Each structure stands twice: as C-alpha cells, then as structure tokens.
C-alpha positions as CSV (number, residue, x, y, z in Angstrom):
1,M,102.3,67.6,116.3
2,D,100.8,69.6,113.6
3,D,102.8,72.8,113.5
4,M,100.3,74.8,111.4
5,I,99.0,77.8,113.5
6,H,95.5,79.0,112.8
7,Y,94.4,82.5,113.6
8,E,91.0,84.0,112.8
9,R,89.2,87.4,113.3
10,A,85.4,88.1,112.6
11,L,83.4,91.1,112.1
12,E,79.6,91.7,111.8
13,I,78.9,93.8,108.7
14,D,75.6,95.6,108.1
15,A,75.2,94.1,104.6
16,T,73.8,90.8,103.0
17,P,76.2,88.1,102.2
18,E,75.5,88.9,98.4
19,A,76.5,92.5,98.9
20,V,79.7,91.4,100.9
21,W,80.5,88.9,98.1
22,A,80.0,91.6,95.4
23,V,83.2,93.2,96.9
24,L,85.1,90.1,97.8
25,S,84.6,88.4,94.3
26,R,86.4,91.3,92.6
27,Y,89.5,89.2,93.3
28,M,91.9,91.1,91.4
29,H,90.9,94.3,93.4
30,V,91.5,93.5,97.1
31,D,93.6,96.7,97.1
32,E,90.2,98.7,97.1
33,F,89.6,97.7,100.7
34,A,92.6,96.0,102.2
35,P,94.9,98.9,103.8
36,L,98.2,97.3,103.5
37,V,97.8,96.1,99.9
38,K,99.2,98.9,97.7
39,S,98.6,97.4,94.2
40,V,97.7,94.0,92.7
41,D,98.9,92.3,89.6
42,A,96.4,89.8,88.0
43,L,98.4,86.7,87.1
44,T,95.5,84.9,85.5
45,S,92.7,86.3,83.4
46,G,89.1,85.4,82.9
47,E,86.3,84.8,85.4
48,D,87.6,84.8,89.1
49,G,87.3,81.6,90.9
50,V,89.4,78.4,91.6
51,G,92.8,78.8,90.0
52,S,92.7,82.7,89.8
53,K,96.2,84.1,90.8
54,R,97.3,87.6,91.9
55,R,100.4,89.2,93.2
56,C,99.7,91.6,96.1
57,H,102.4,94.4,96.6
58,F,102.8,96.0,100.0
59,D,104.0,99.5,101.0
60,N,107.3,98.2,102.4
61,G,108.2,96.9,98.9
62,T,107.4,93.2,99.5
63,S,104.9,91.0,97.6
64,V,103.0,87.7,97.9
65,V,101.2,85.5,95.3
66,E,97.7,84.2,96.2
67,E,96.0,81.5,94.4
68,V,92.3,80.6,94.8
69,T,91.8,77.0,96.0
70,A,88.1,77.2,97.0
71,W,85.4,79.5,95.7
72,V,81.9,79.3,96.9
73,P,79.9,82.4,95.7
74,N,78.3,84.4,98.6
75,R,79.9,82.0,101.1
76,K,83.6,81.2,100.9
77,C,87.0,82.0,99.4
78,R,90.2,80.0,100.2
79,V,93.7,81.2,98.9
80,Q,97.2,79.6,99.1
81,L,100.0,82.0,99.4
82,S,103.4,81.6,97.7
83,E,106.5,83.5,96.9
84,M,106.5,84.8,100.4
85,S,110.2,85.5,100.9
86,A,109.8,88.5,103.0
87,M,107.7,86.3,105.6
88,P,109.2,83.8,107.8
89,L,106.7,81.1,106.6
90,H,106.9,77.8,105.0
91,E,103.3,77.6,104.0
92,A,100.3,79.9,104.4
93,H,96.6,79.7,103.6
94,A,93.9,82.3,104.1
95,E,90.1,81.7,104.3
96,L,87.1,84.0,104.2
97,N,83.8,82.8,105.2
98,V,80.4,84.8,104.9
99,V,77.8,83.8,107.3
100,P,74.3,85.1,106.8
101,L,72.7,86.7,109.9
102,K,69.2,88.0,110.6
103,N,68.0,91.5,109.3
104,G,70.4,91.3,106.2
105,R,73.6,91.3,108.1
106,S,76.6,89.2,107.6
107,N,79.3,87.7,109.9
108,V,82.6,87.7,107.9
109,K,85.4,85.5,109.3
110,W,88.9,85.9,107.9
111,G,91.4,83.2,108.9
112,M,95.0,82.5,108.4
113,S,96.7,79.1,108.7
114,Y,100.4,79.2,108.6
115,R,103.7,77.2,109.3
116,V,106.5,79.2,110.4
117,K,110.3,78.7,109.6
118,F,112.9,78.2,112.3
119,G,111.6,75.2,114.3
120,P,110.4,75.5,117.8
121,F,111.5,79.2,118.0
122,G,109.5,80.0,114.9
123,W,106.4,78.3,116.3
124,L,106.8,80.5,119.3
125,L,107.2,83.6,117.0
126,G,104.2,82.4,115.1
127,Q,102.1,82.2,118.3
128,T,103.0,85.6,119.6
129,M,104.4,88.3,117.4
130,M,102.8,86.9,114.1
131,K,99.4,86.6,115.8
132,M,99.5,90.2,116.9
133,M,100.6,91.3,113.4
134,M,98.0,89.1,111.7
135,G,95.3,90.4,114.1
136,K,96.2,94.0,112.9
137,V,96.1,93.1,109.2
138,L,92.9,91.0,109.4
139,D,91.1,93.6,111.6
140,G,92.2,96.2,109.0
141,N,91.0,94.1,106.0
142,L,87.6,93.5,107.7
143,K,87.0,97.2,108.6
144,G,88.1,98.2,105.1
145,L,85.7,95.6,103.6
146,A,82.8,96.8,105.8
147,S,83.5,100.5,104.7
148,K,83.5,99.4,101.1
149,V,80.3,97.5,101.4
C-alpha cells in the first residue's frame, strides 16, 4: 500500500498563465500572497528554479524548508518540504500547476502529497484532520494568489 496521501485544490483565476507565473516565480516572496507565511529566508541565491531553497516562517513560530525539484516556467513548480519537525510528516511535496483556459484565464491547481508519521493512526489522521487543515491552507494560498495577480 502506498501510504502517500494526495490532496489538491484548484481555483480559476482571471489572469493569463504568464501573469500568474509572474507572482509564483518570485519564489522567495511567497509571503506576499500566502496568508499563513509570516516571512521567508532565502537559503540559496541567484535565479529561481530547480535547487532553489527557502525557509518559510509561520505565525505560530514554526517553519519549514522548501526546495524546488521541478520548474517549468508559466506551467509548473514542485517543491520538497524538509525540516518539518512541527508537522507529523515523514515526507511532503507540494506541486503547483497553471493550466491556460479560454479568455486569458488560468486554472491553478495546488496539490500536496504527504506521508504521515504514527502508522495506521497517522494515515487516518492524514485522511481526516490534515486534509481539512490542508484545504484551508491551499484555499487561502489560492485566494491570496488571485488577489495578488
């Protein structure tokens, strides 16, 4: 059994994929639209893309490191999360996909794949409580992105 749980939210945004990407590609500035991210430390310098790393700090004092593992301009960004001691996760990835629609609009899909600690109990927690929490976070990020664009 693959114990990776996948959860995804999507939002249609009244902007072109290029306009959406102009915000998303400012990788070290996710705090400009993600409501729960209080601040970001850039852990790498230079052009953003595969290998770029940041530490996101949250209001509750916790943080997480995110490293870009896929970067397709105007289309897709995938990150691997690490240093997540505050979360009950063994492993987590986030993926953003920007799909062009008619009339200059975009469908933005923001997904999380994660493996929860604590065996079967953790898996159940991941399917219930964590999905509710992730839904709020992803919806907040998507709404913030739409406002910023």
